[in-house]
N, C-alpha and C positions, 0 to 999 in steps of 0.2 A: 731760655732765661725768660722767664713770664713776663710780660708787658708793665703791669703795674707796680713792680715792684723797679722797674726801671724808672718810668716816669715822677713817683714818686721820690727815689734819688737824684733824678734831674732837678725835681722843683726844691728839694734843700740849698743844690749846691747856687744853684738860682738866687733863690731866698732864702739865705742863714738865719736858723732862729736864735733867738736869746737862749743860753741853757737853760733847765729846768730842772730843777729839783731832783733826787730820784724817788720814785715810790717805795714808802715804806709799809713793805707786807709781812713784816714780820711777828707780828702779834693781833690775835683773832678781834673784830669791834666788837664794840660795848652794848652790846643788843640784848636786851630782855630776850632773846626768841630765846638764844640759848648758845653756848661755847661750838656750836657746830656753824654760827655766823664767822666766815673768815674774814670779809670785806664785806663794805656799803660806801656806795659813792654818788653821788649827784655830778651831773655833768650837763651844761647847757647846750644851747644848741651851735654853740661853736667849738664846741670840744674842749673845754678847761671846767675844773671843779667847780661843782658853785659850794658844795660841802665836803670835807675832806672826812675820814670814817665818822659818820653817826649812824641815828635809830632810824630801821627802814622808815617807819611812817614818816617819820620825819626828812627823808631822803625824798619819799613821796609825793608829800605833800609840797613840797617846794618844788620840783620839777611839774607839780599837775596846776599849780598858781597860773594866773595869766600871766601867758610869754613864756610859760618854761616850757616842759615836755608836750602835748599836744597840742600847743598853737606854737612854740617857738622851738621846738626838734629836740628840747631837751630829754635826758632819761635816765636812771638809776640804774649802778649794775651793781645788783647782790651777790655775793659769792658762798657757798657752804659747802662742806669739807663732811661728807656721809651723816647725814642729820636724821633724825626718827622722827615718827609718824607726828607725834606730840611739838616738836623744835618745828616743824613742818605746815602746822595746823594752823599756825597765824599768819602766814605768808600765805598762803592760799585761802584763807578767809580775804587777805588783804587784796591781793592781783586777782581772787575772780578766778584762780588755775581749775581745769577741768580735772576731778577726783580720779579716773582712771589717767591721765600724765603724773601725777601728783603719787602713785601706788607704781607707779615703773622709775621715777627720781627715784624715791626710797627706794626701792629691792634693786638692790645691784646684779650684774650679771644679763644682762636685758641685752638684744640682737640690734646694733645700729641699724636708725634709722630717723625719718622725721617722717612728723604729722601735723596738720592745720586743725584745729579748736574752730571753726568758725573763722573769720578775717579778722581778728584782733591778738590773735597767738598762736603761736607755733612751739610744736615741741620735739625736739632735736636730742640722740643719743651717739655718744661717738666714743670707740674704745680707743685707749691709746698703748702704747706697746714700748717699753722697755728694754736693751739687751743687756745681757748677765751672762756673765763668765761659764762654760764649761759645763760645770756639774751644776747647773741648778738653768730652767727654763725661763726662756724668755718671757716676764711678765708684760700683764695685761690690768689694765685698770679703764674705766669710764669715766665720762664726763658730759650731763645729761644738761641741753642750755635750752630755757622757756626764755621767746620772743614774744614779747607783747611791739606796741605801741609805743611805749614810753620804760618800757622796764625790761631788761635782760638778767638771768636767774641762771647761775648754774651751778651745778651740783657735782663735784668731785665724789668717785668710791675710788679709793686705793692709791696707797703711800706716794704714788709717783703724778704723774700730768699736772704740776704746778701749773695755773694759771697766770702768776705771778710776773716774768717773761709776759707774757703776752697783753695786759696792764699797760707795762712800763713800756712798751712800743707802741701804746698805742695812745699813749696821755703824751708822746714826746712827738705824738705828727697826729694832732688837732686839729686838721684837717677830714682825716681821716676817721678820725672819732668822732666829728662830726657830722659824718652819716647816719648815724643811731645805729639800733641794736645792731640792725645786716649787720652793719662794719666787724661788731664784734663776733659775731657769731660769723664772718668769715675768717679775722684772724682767727681762732679759737680752731676751724677745721682748715685753716692754712697749716697751723703748727700742729696739729696732730696729723695729717699727711706726710708733712719736714719731718716728724718722728720717724712715721714708715719709711723712709728713705736711707734714714739714716743708721735705722737697723739692720733693713735689706742688705745695706752696701756690708757690715759689719758681719754678717750671714756669707753673703760674699765671699769676704776674705776665710771664713771659718770652711768653708766649700772648696776653695783653691789650697788651702793647706791641707786638708785631709783629702784631697785628692792625688796632691803631691805624693802623701804621706803610703795612701796606699800603692801609686802605680810607680814607685820612684824604685830601681833594682834591688836597691837593699830593707824592702817592706820588711816590717816585721814578719807577717802573716808567712814570705815566701823562704824565711830560715825554718820556717817551722814550728814559730813559738805560739800555740794555741792561745794562751793568754792573751798577748800582744793582737790575736787576731780579734780574738772576742772584744778587745777596748777598739780596733775600729770599727768594728758590726757596733758596739753600742754610741760611737759616736756618730755611726752615718742614723742611725735609729733616731737619738736625741734632738739631731739637724732635720730629721722627716715633724717631730714633734714639734720644734721651734713654726717650722715651714705652719703647720696644723693650724696653731693660734695666733700668726700672722694672716691664714685666710680668713680663720674667725673674725677680724677684726676690719680687713680690708674688703673684701670681697663683697658682704653684704650692704655696708657705705656708699657702691656705686651708682646705684638707685636713689636715695638720698642726696645725693650730690647733684643725680640730671634733673632731681627736682628742682633743687634748690637755684641752679643754673638756665632751667626753664619756664618753668610754671609763673604765671603772672600771678602777683598776690602784692597786696600793697603791704604787705611788711619789708620788701627785698625791694630796694629800686635797681630797676636794669642797669644802671653804670653797675651794683654791689654783683649784679646775675650775671657778669661778664668776669669780675673775679673768679668764681665761683665754676665755671668751665675750666677756667685755669686750676685751680686742685684738683678737678674732676681729671682733668688728664693727666696730673702728676697720681694721681690716686691709678689711675689706665698703667701709667709705668710703671708702679710698683708691685699692678696685681700682674703684669706680665712677669716682670721679672719671680716672682713665687714661681711664677709657672716653671719658667726656664728655672732655677733650680730644681727644683720637685722632679721634672724628666730628669734631668745632669745628677741625683742624687738617685734615682732610679738607677741610672745607667751606673753608677760609681759602685751602687750595692750589689750588680748582676757580677761587674768587672771583679770584684774583693771576693765573692763566692766564688766563681772563677778559678781563682787563686788561690784560697784556699781549699779548696777540690783536687786543686793540680797537686799542689804540694802532699795532698792527705796521699793521693795515688803516686807521687812520688817517694813519698817514706813506703808505703807499700810494696813499690818496686822491689824499693829494697831490700825490707823483710826477706820478700817471697826470694832474691836472687840468693842471701844466703843462707835460705831453708832451704835452698838445690843443693848450696856448697856442701853444708853441714851434711846431706842426707846421703852423701855417699860414704862417708867412712863411716858412719851409723849403721848402711845396709850390709858394708863388709864386715863389720868390725859384729855385726847381728848373724851373719850366715857363720862366720866361724867361731862365733860362740855358741852354736847348737851345741857343742860337745856329742858329733854322734862317731863312732868308732871310724867308719872309711871316709874319711874324704881327702879328695885330691892335695897332695903337697901338708900333710898333716905333719911326719915324718923326715922333710928334707929338711936339710941345716940353712938352706936358702928363701924358704917358704915367707919367714917373719920378715926379714928385711925387704922381699918382693913386694908382700903386701901395704907395706908403710912408704915404699917408692912409689905402687903404683895408686896408691888412695894422694898422695902428696902430687902427681902429675894430674891427675883429673881435677882436683880441686883446682890446682891454679890454672888450666885449662877454663875451665869453668869459671874463674873469675876474672879471665882476662877476655873471653867472652862476653860476659854480663858486662863491662867497664865497657869495653866495647860500642855497644848496644846502647851505653846509657844507664842501665838500670844502676850502676855504683859509682 
């Protein structure tokens, strides 16, 4: 278990806090910058709100006054959801964001990464995931985070990955929020990686169920049901696709977390870097799980194909055995159906019953022999 959450939990036990009202995130901020602004809140250096949902310029002016953001540790947290270039233009000018970072923030489907633009701004892209049922693939979305000395700007793409619970957890722990924008970035990264762990657990459950179905003695493929065998193959393929989506979200994030936990910079306090190392450890656990899942699915797929091949071979053996049995009366009847004048036993009164008895005896002997050898 991470050291940080344990210490914070013990601190709450030793010094219980007064109950705080819940955070209302049900409506967008009344901002002239557009409806993409979900929230805009200013915090002081002690982690408490200076202004509830307010305009961006008003919040920034509040934290940049003497004793505010640059002097007193306060900052403003702006949350946006799928903004357009026009909606983002005002924020870009107000905070002096780099044009390349803004372009990557507006356009979705970016690779997870972390970049520094000078010493006063950092840009990070995180991919969130959500587990869905078998008929659909695990879905992904993106969170882009701009971090400065006195501001945090989060840009979400997709229908899930809400940061409301993250904000509520931080506001319930002012000491953590007082550590500034880096604490917000850590909380977001921690939540994203925790979601990876939850999705990995769900995928593991699916793989366990699939493995039980494939290797069960009454598995559909062993009964020769081609439709169920194809369904099992489809389930394996779908899980492989889900693992591919998880790989695209998790593997590129390893390097950014390493930089956040090891690279000295003025935006991230050394104490916060320790927490980023903990998040990196959790991410390493997820990537190891995904690699093991992928190898296990390869083994399940090979075993399933071997079962299908064995079932098909068994069916071919049965068909071949019955063909051999039916060939006996076919051959005998074919010989005596040639209508030649001089053929043995054509005029014998016992010829017809003797031939029938011989055919039956030969077929019975062949049937028993095939059953004894496992062909029937």
